[in-house]
C-alpha positions in Angstrom: -2.0 24.6 -164.0 -3.8 27.8 -164.8 -6.1 27.2 -161.8 -3.2 26.9 -159.5 -1.6 30.2 -160.7 -4.9 32.0 -160.4 -5.4 30.6 -156.9 -1.9 31.8 -156.0 -2.6 35.2 -157.4 -5.8 35.4 -155.3 -4.0 34.2 -152.2 -1.3 36.8 -152.8 -3.9 39.6 -153.3 -5.7 38.6 -150.1 -2.4 38.4 -148.2 -1.5 41.9 -149.5 -4.9 43.3 -148.5 -4.5 41.8 -145.0 -1.0 43.3 -144.6 -2.2 46.7 -145.8 -5.2 46.6 -143.4 -2.9 45.5 -140.5 -0.5 48.3 -141.2 -3.3 50.8 -141.3 -4.7 49.6 -138.0 -1.3 49.8 -136.4 -0.9 53.3 -137.6 -4.3 54.2 -136.3 -3.4 52.7 -132.9 -0.2 54.8 -132.5 -1.5 57.9 -134.2 -5.2 57.9 -133.3 -6.5 61.4 -133.9 -3.5 63.3 -135.3 -5.2 64.1 -138.7 -8.5 65.1 -137.1 -6.7 67.2 -134.4 -4.6 68.9 -137.1 -7.7 69.8 -139.1 -9.5 71.1 -136.0 -6.4 73.2 -135.2 -6.5 74.6 -138.7 -10.1 75.6 -138.4 -9.4 77.3 -135.0 -6.5 79.2 -136.5 -8.8 80.4 -139.3 -11.2 81.8 -136.6 -8.4 83.3 -134.6 -7.1 85.1 -137.8 -10.0 87.5 -137.7 -9.3 88.5 -134.1 -5.6 89.0 -134.9 -6.4 91.2 -137.8 -8.8 93.3 -135.6 -6.0 93.6 -133.0 -3.5 94.8 -135.6 -6.1 97.2 -137.0 -6.6 98.7 -133.5 -2.8 99.0 -133.1 -2.5 100.7 -136.5 -5.3 103.2 -135.5 -3.4 103.9 -132.2 -0.2 104.3 -134.1 -1.8 106.8 -136.5 -3.5 108.8 -133.7 -0.2 109.0 -131.8 1.6 109.9 -135.1 -0.8 112.9 -135.5 -0.3 113.9 -131.9 3.5 113.8 -132.4 3.2 115.9 -135.6 1.1 118.4 -133.7 3.7 118.7 -130.9 6.5 119.1 -133.3 4.6 121.8 -135.2 3.9 123.7 -132.0 7.6 123.5 -131.0 8.7 124.6 -134.4 6.3 127.5 -134.4 7.6 128.6 -131.0 11.2 128.4 -132.3 10.2 130.6 -135.3 8.5 133.1 -133.0 11.6 133.2 -130.8 14.0 133.5 -133.8 12.0 136.4 -135.3 11.7 138.3 -132.1 7.9 138.1 -131.8 8.2 136.4 -128.4 10.6 138.0 -126.0 10.0 135.9 -122.9 12.9 133.6 -123.7 12.8 131.3 -120.6 9.1 130.6 -120.8 9.3 130.0 -124.6 12.2 127.6 -124.2 10.3 125.7 -121.5 7.3 125.4 -123.8 9.5 124.2 -126.6 11.1 121.7 -124.3 7.7 120.5 -123.2 6.5 120.0 -126.8 9.7 118.3 -127.7 9.6 115.9 -124.8 5.9 115.2 -125.5 6.8 114.5 -129.2 9.6 112.2 -128.1 7.3 110.2 -125.7 4.7 110.0 -128.5 7.4 108.7 -130.9 8.4 106.0 -128.5 4.7 105.0 -128.1 4.4 104.9 -131.9 7.4 102.6 -132.1 6.0 100.3 -129.4 2.6 100.1 -131.2 4.4 99.4 -134.5 6.6 96.7 -132.8 3.5 95.0 -131.3 1.8 94.9 -134.7 5.0 93.5 -136.3 5.3 90.9 -133.5 1.7 89.9 -133.9 2.1 89.4 -137.7 5.4 87.5 -137.3 3.9 85.2 -134.6 0.8 84.5 -136.8 3.1 83.8 -139.8 5.2 81.4 -137.7 2.0 79.7 -136.4 0.6 79.4 -140.0 3.9 78.0 -141.2 3.9 75.3 -138.5 0.2 74.5 -139.1 0.6 74.3 -142.8 3.5 71.9 -142.3 1.2 69.7 -140.2 -1.8 70.1 -142.5 0.0 68.8 -145.6 0.7 65.6 -143.7 -3.0 64.9 -143.2 -3.9 61.7 -145.0 -6.9 61.4 -147.3 -9.3 58.7 -146.1 -12.2 59.6 -148.2 -15.2 57.3 -148.8 -17.1 57.0 -152.0 -17.5 55.1 -155.2 -14.3 53.9 -156.8 -13.9 52.7 -160.3 -11.0 50.7 -161.9 -10.0 48.7 -164.9 -7.6 45.8 -165.0 -7.3 42.0 -164.7 -9.6 40.1 -162.4 -10.1 36.7 -161.0 -13.0 35.2 -159.0 -14.2 31.9 -157.7 -17.7 30.7 -158.5 -18.2 27.5 -156.5 -15.4 25.2 -157.6 -14.7 27.1 -160.9 -12.1 29.8 -161.0 -12.8 32.5 -163.6 -10.5 35.2 -164.9 -10.5 38.0 -167.4 -7.7 40.1 -168.7 -9.6 43.3 -168.7 -12.5 44.1 -166.3 -14.1 47.3 -165.3 -15.1 47.4 -161.6 -17.0 49.8 -159.4 -16.9 49.6 -155.7 -18.3 51.4 -152.7 -16.0 51.9 -149.8 -13.4 53.9 -148.0 -9.8 54.4 -149.0 -7.5 52.7 -146.5 -4.3 54.0 -147.9 -3.1 56.1 -150.8 -0.2 54.8 -152.9 2.4 57.5 -153.6 2.6 58.6 -157.3 -1.0 57.6 -157.8 -3.9 60.2 -157.8 
């Protein structure tokens, strides 16, 4: 009677292993390189990140340079206004034209600063969205690592015509993990 139960347990374990293996093969057939492609894409995004940071740094430098130019134009226009208000400059029409020129240059510079700032913000938001999408894909990558596995538990084996079993056996095996059971490490 004990032999029959052990034989059924062995047959059930073999059937379970065949089912798990078959499911894994079916999954590999329909999703052949998704995990590898996701990992390659993540590495590419890491390399692309440095280029995006350099682009944003260039835009920030342009923004700062334009900001200084705008400040200079505003200062020049304000000083001309002071000169006109205190009476140090009496050629009113010419001074007003110079003030208008400085003010319009400052306004153009401000619009360029805003455009550079917008491009930097768009680049950062686009990268954040790409990273969010990639992280979502990366966390779905399955672990198929190979190595030495150890375990403890009941075991049964056949030696010729004799079926042996033990309640507690420590095992070590060399192989690759086919699937990971949820809730287990």
